[in-house]
N, C-alpha and C positions, 0 to 999 in steps of 0.2 A: 504494500500500500504506500509506504514511504517513497519507494522508487517511482511509482506512478505520479505522485505529487511533484516530485522533482522533474520528471519528464515533461509534464504538462507546463510547469513553470518555465522550463528551458525552452519549449516550443513557443510559448507565448512571448517570451523575451526575444526569440529569434525573429518573430513576426513584427513585434511592436517597435523595437529599436530602429530597424531600417525604415519603417514607415514614418516614425516620428521625425527622423532626420532627413527625410526625402524632400527634395525641392520640386515643387510643382509649378509649371509655367502657366501663368494666367494670360490668356489672349482675349482679344475683342474682335471677333469676326463681324464684318458688316458689308452689305451690298447696297448700291444705290442705282436705281434705274434713271438715267439722265436724259435720254432722248427716246420719245415714243409718241405715237399718235393717240390722243385721248378720244378721238371719234373716228371710227372706221365706217365708211359708207361703201356698200358693196351690193351689186345687183344679184338677183336670183340666178342660181345655176352657174355662178362664176367661181373661179379660183383666183385668189389674189395673195401675193406675198407682202409681208410687213417686216420691219426690223426695229430693234431697240438697241440701245447701248447700255451695257451694265458695267459699273465700275466697282472694283474691290476697294472700299473705303476703310476696311479694317486693318489690323496690324498683323495679320497672318495670311500666308498663301493658301488659297482654296484649291483643292485638288480637282474639283469638278463643279462647274457652274452651269445650270441649265434653266430653261423656262418651263412654265406650265400655265394653262388657261383653265379657269374655273367657270362654271355655269354655261358651258357649251358642250354639246355631245362630242365625245372623242372622235367620232367618225367625221366630224366637220372640220377638223384642223389637223395639222401635222407640224411637229417641232422636232428637228433633227440635230440641232446644234447643241453641243456641250463641250466645254473646254476649261482648262485650269486658268486661274487669274492670280498673278502675283500682287503683292501689296501695291496699291495705287494704279494698277493696270486696268484698262478698259477693254471690253470686247463687244463686237457686234453680233447679235443673236437674231436669227430670222425665224419666222413662223408663217405658215400658209393656212388660210381659211378657205374651205371649199363649201359654198352654200348650196343646198339642194334647190331644185327648181321651184318648190312651193313655199319658200321661206320669205315672209314679209314681217316687218316689225322691228322693234328695238330691244336689244339685250344689253344688260350691264354685266360686264365681265371683270374678273380679277386676273390680271397678268402678273405672275409671280416669278421672281428670280430666286433660285435656290442655290445655296453654297454648301459644298460638302468638304470635309476634312477627314481623311481616313475613310472609315466605313459609315460615318454618321453625318446627318445634316446639322450644321452649326449655325446657320443663319438663313433668313429669307426675307424678302422685301416685296410688297405688292403695290400695284397701282390700279386704279379703276379705268376701264376702257369701255366706251359705248360703241356697240355694233349696230348700225342702222342697215337693215337688210331690205332690199327691194325698193328703197326710197328714191334713189337716183340711178342713172344709167352710166356708171363709169366704164371705161373700156376694160376688157379682160386683160389682166396683167400677170405676168409671172416674174417680173423684176421687182426688186425691193424699192418702194417709193421713198422719197425724201421724208425725213422726220424732223420735227421741231422740238426744241428743248422745252420741257415742262417748266423749267425755272425762268425762261425768258418770255414765254408767251402770256404769262399771267392768267393761265386757266385755273378753273376751280378744282381740278383734279388734285388729289392729295396722295402723298406717298406715306405709307405706313410701314414702319419697321416692326416685324413680328419676331419675338425671340423664339428660337427653335426649342423643341421639346427636350433635346439633349443638352441644352445650355445648363440646366440645373445640375446634371451629372458632371459636366466639365468644371463647373465652379466649385462643387462640393466633393470632388473625388477623394481627397485626402480624408475627410471626415467619414465618408462611406467605408473606406478601406479599414480605418481604425475601428469603426463600429462592428463591421463584419468580423474582424479579428477577435474582438472582445466576445462577441456572440459565440464564435467557434470555441474559444477558451472556456467559456461558461458551459457550453454543451459538452465538451470533453470532461470537465470537472463533474458535471451531473452524471454523465455516463459511467465514469469510474468511481463515483460516490466519494468524492474528496471532501 
């Protein structure tokens, strides 16, 4: 019994001492959508390409940055661009909207830029985009039209920075590891009735 207590104490110390002295790097990932069209006007049955510029305004390189569109059926659009962005780097990302022939009306969309580091999403930023379908008759286009900067046009569109779900884990990882170590030590002590 005495040997088991010493073994558990030794194992606990082997886990706690390196964790207590470990240095964790705190980073602040962030993205900003700088150029985009806040109103998209497209005819029924057409396919049109659009682009946005996304800038890494955080202090860490993002391994993968990509776009997503919300509130639009996935069969109506295509997004193929994804790329890494270094700190302060901007990238142009394109997406294509394919409207069915019977589409008429206005849709409010969320265009979101996602940033990943390693295996998890660490940041995302969304902007509101209005899609007006069947309102006017633009020519069918497969080229990327010019965009205007949201900051210089004075539009009412707002950019919202949304903290990623994994942000809590990245900020509190040292506490989580220590708590897990203590829980394991207590579980071993209970198991061996110390």
